[in-house]
N, C-alpha and C positions, 0 to 999 in steps of 0.2 A: 469203558472209555479206552480209546486207542490213539496214541500219538502217531501222526502221519509224517512221512518225509516231505521236505519242501524247502530246504535251505534255512529253516528257522526252527532250531532244535526245541522240542517240547512246547511249541507255540501253536501248532496246527493239530486240533483234536477232533477225532470222530466219536460222536455219541450216537450209536445206532445208525440211522439213515441221514444224520445231520453232521456237517463239518463246521467247526468253529475256527475262524481264522482271524489274525490281527487285521484291523481295519485302518484305513487312512482317509484323508480328506477326499480322495478320489472314489471311495467305495460306493457312495450313493449313485454316482454316474455309472459305475460298472454294473450296479444292480439294475439301473434303468436299461442299460444295454442288454443285459441278460434277459430281462423280462421281455424286451422288444423282440429279440431274435426268436425266443420261444413262442411268442404270440404269432409270429409270421411263419412258424413251422419248423424252425431249426432247434430241435430239442436235445442235441448232443452237447449241451452245456449244463452246468449246475443251475438249479432253480434258486433264486435268492429268497431268503426267508426273513430278512431283517437283521436285527442285532440282539445279542444276549445282554444280560445285566452288566457284564464287564465291558461292553462296548465292542466286542468282537462281532464280525459279520458271521451270519449263518447261511449256509448254502447246502443243497442236497448233495449226498455222496453219489458219485457215478461209479457203478460197479465195473470192475475190470482190473487190468494190470497196468501200472505206471512204472516205467523203468528209468532209473538214473544210471550214471556211468559207473562201471563199464556196462555197455548195452548188452541185453540178453540177445540170444539168437532171434527171438521173435521181433524185438524192437529194431534190430539191425536188418531185418529181412526186406526183400523187395516188395513183398505184399504190404508190409506196414508202411513203407515209403509211399507207394502208389495210393493206398487208401488214405493216408494222411494228407496228401496233396489234394485229393478229391474233397476231403473234409474241410480243408482250409478254403477252397474255392466256394463251397456251399455256405460256409460261415460268412465269407466276405460278401456274398450276394445278399445274405440275410441282413447285413448291416447297412446296406445302401439306403433303405427306406428310413433308417434311424437318422440319417444325415438331414432329413427334412425337418427334424426338430431344431430348436434353437440351441446349437452347439455351444454358443457363448455362455449358456447357463450351466454348462457342465464343467467339472474339474477333473483333470487327468494327471496321473503321476508323471508322465513323460510329455514333452512338448509336442504340439501338433506339427506334422510335416505336410508340406504342400507338393503337389496339388492334393487336396482331400478327395479321395475316391471311395474309401471304405473306413471302417473302424478297424485298425490293425490290432491283432492280438498282442504283438510286441515281443513275444518270447515263444514262438511256435517251434518248440524243440521236443524231442522224444520224451523228456521228463514232464512235459505238460500235455501229453496226449495219452488217452486211455485206450488200451488194446483189449480186444476179445480174441484171444489166440494171436494171430498175426494181422488182424484187421483193426484199423483205427476206428473207434466208435465214439470218442468223446474228447472234448478239450476242457482243460481246467486252468486255474490260476490266471485270472484276467486283470491282475493288478497293474500290468504294464500296457493295458489297452489304451489306444489314443487314435485320433483321426490321422489319416495319411494316405499315401498312394499304395496301391497293391504291391508294387515292386519293393517297397520298404519292408513289408512283411515277408515277401517271397525271398528276398536276398538273405535275410537272417535264417529263414527256414532252410534254404539251400546250404548255408554254412553249417548248420547243425545236422541236416539229414544226409548230405553227401558222404561224409562231412569234409569240408575244405579246410583241413588242418595240416600243419607241417608234420613231417615224419616223426618228430620227437614228442609231439603232443600225445599224452597218454589216452586221450579221448578219441583219437583218430582211428580210422579203419581204412585199409586198402591203399593202393597206389593212386597216382593222379588219373590214370585211365579209368579206374574203377569209380573214383570220385566224379569224374565228368559224366560217366555213363549213368550214375545214380541221379545226378543233377538234371540230366536231360530227361530221364524218366519222370522226375518230379514236375518239371516244366510241362511236359506233355500231358501228364495226368491232371494238372491244374488247368491246363488250357492257356498257358502263357505264350503269347505269340512269338514266333521266331524273330520277327522284325524288331521286337523290343528287348531281346536278350543281350544285345550289344552293350547295354548299360549295367548288366548284372554284376560284373566283377567290381567295377567302380562303386556300385551301391553296396556290395558286401564290405568293401574296405571302409567306406564312409560309415556304414552301420556299426562296424566293430570299433572304429575310432570314436564314434559317438558314445558307445558303451564304455570304453575306457575313460573318456572324459567324464561321463556320469559317475562312474565308480570313484574317481579321484575327487570330484566335487562333493559327493556325498560323504566320503571319508573326511574331507576337510571340515564338514559340518558336524562331525562327531558320530556319524552313523556307524555303529559298532560292526554291523554285518559287512559293510564295505571296507572298514579298517582291517578286518580279519581277512577279507578276500585279497587285499593288496599285500598284506603280510605273507600270505600263502603264495604270492606270485601269480595270481590269476591274470593280472593285467599283462604280465610278461608273455604268457601263453597267447593272449589275444594279439599282442604286438608282433610276435613271431608269425602268427597266422596271417596277419596283415602283410608282412614282408613276403610270405609264401605266395599269397594271392597276387601280389604285384609282380613277382618273378614269373609266375605261371600264367599270367593274364592272357597272352596270345593263344596258348594251347587250350585254355578253358573256353575262351570265346569261340575259337574254331570248333570245339567239340559241341558247344551248346547251340551253335548256329548251323552246324553241318547236317 
């Protein structure tokens, strides 16, 4: 038995080829999504195996390396960024046929965003992407999956992979020019049209503010994980990054559209 990292200490357990994770009301919908994308050919996600006797979800373990902060050289590499963007695009395409199902019958942890184009992963960051060397080969942790537009997922991915963080953020890397260059590479690898990139900065800001609001709402409900996050000042880092994005908006937009 091996405890895995994932923001929930000693709650995510690997037993051989099976990972046991805490479940929520949204888990059956996530399992339906994972089964669907695998059936249509996207197998770079865990296979859902149901629930154990304690009510935890069971999914297959994806072999490879998953990196939390500070990022390893492999996770911060251009190869990882480009292959991750490709992976997100293929995942999004695999979810489009899932939208033909009765989405009203599904429950998601996060609210649906409009217009609904795909099922967003909701947290497409390096710590949820499996690497084989410097190549992204899998996506894990679909707890935050929910219907929404592509740009909703892409905006948060850019924030995490560029990453668009202010200079004092300990998770940041590189100067603004480097961040813009990495974001442009991500957009190109995903195939996100230049004509739609004018909305990316505002979407990143909205995405981060929505995250801060969610953290605060969950903490008020007594969610211990979010109470701890606020106590550690995570929301202050996000708010500083929001201000940074607002200040650098003209330069980022020029770089992404140039």
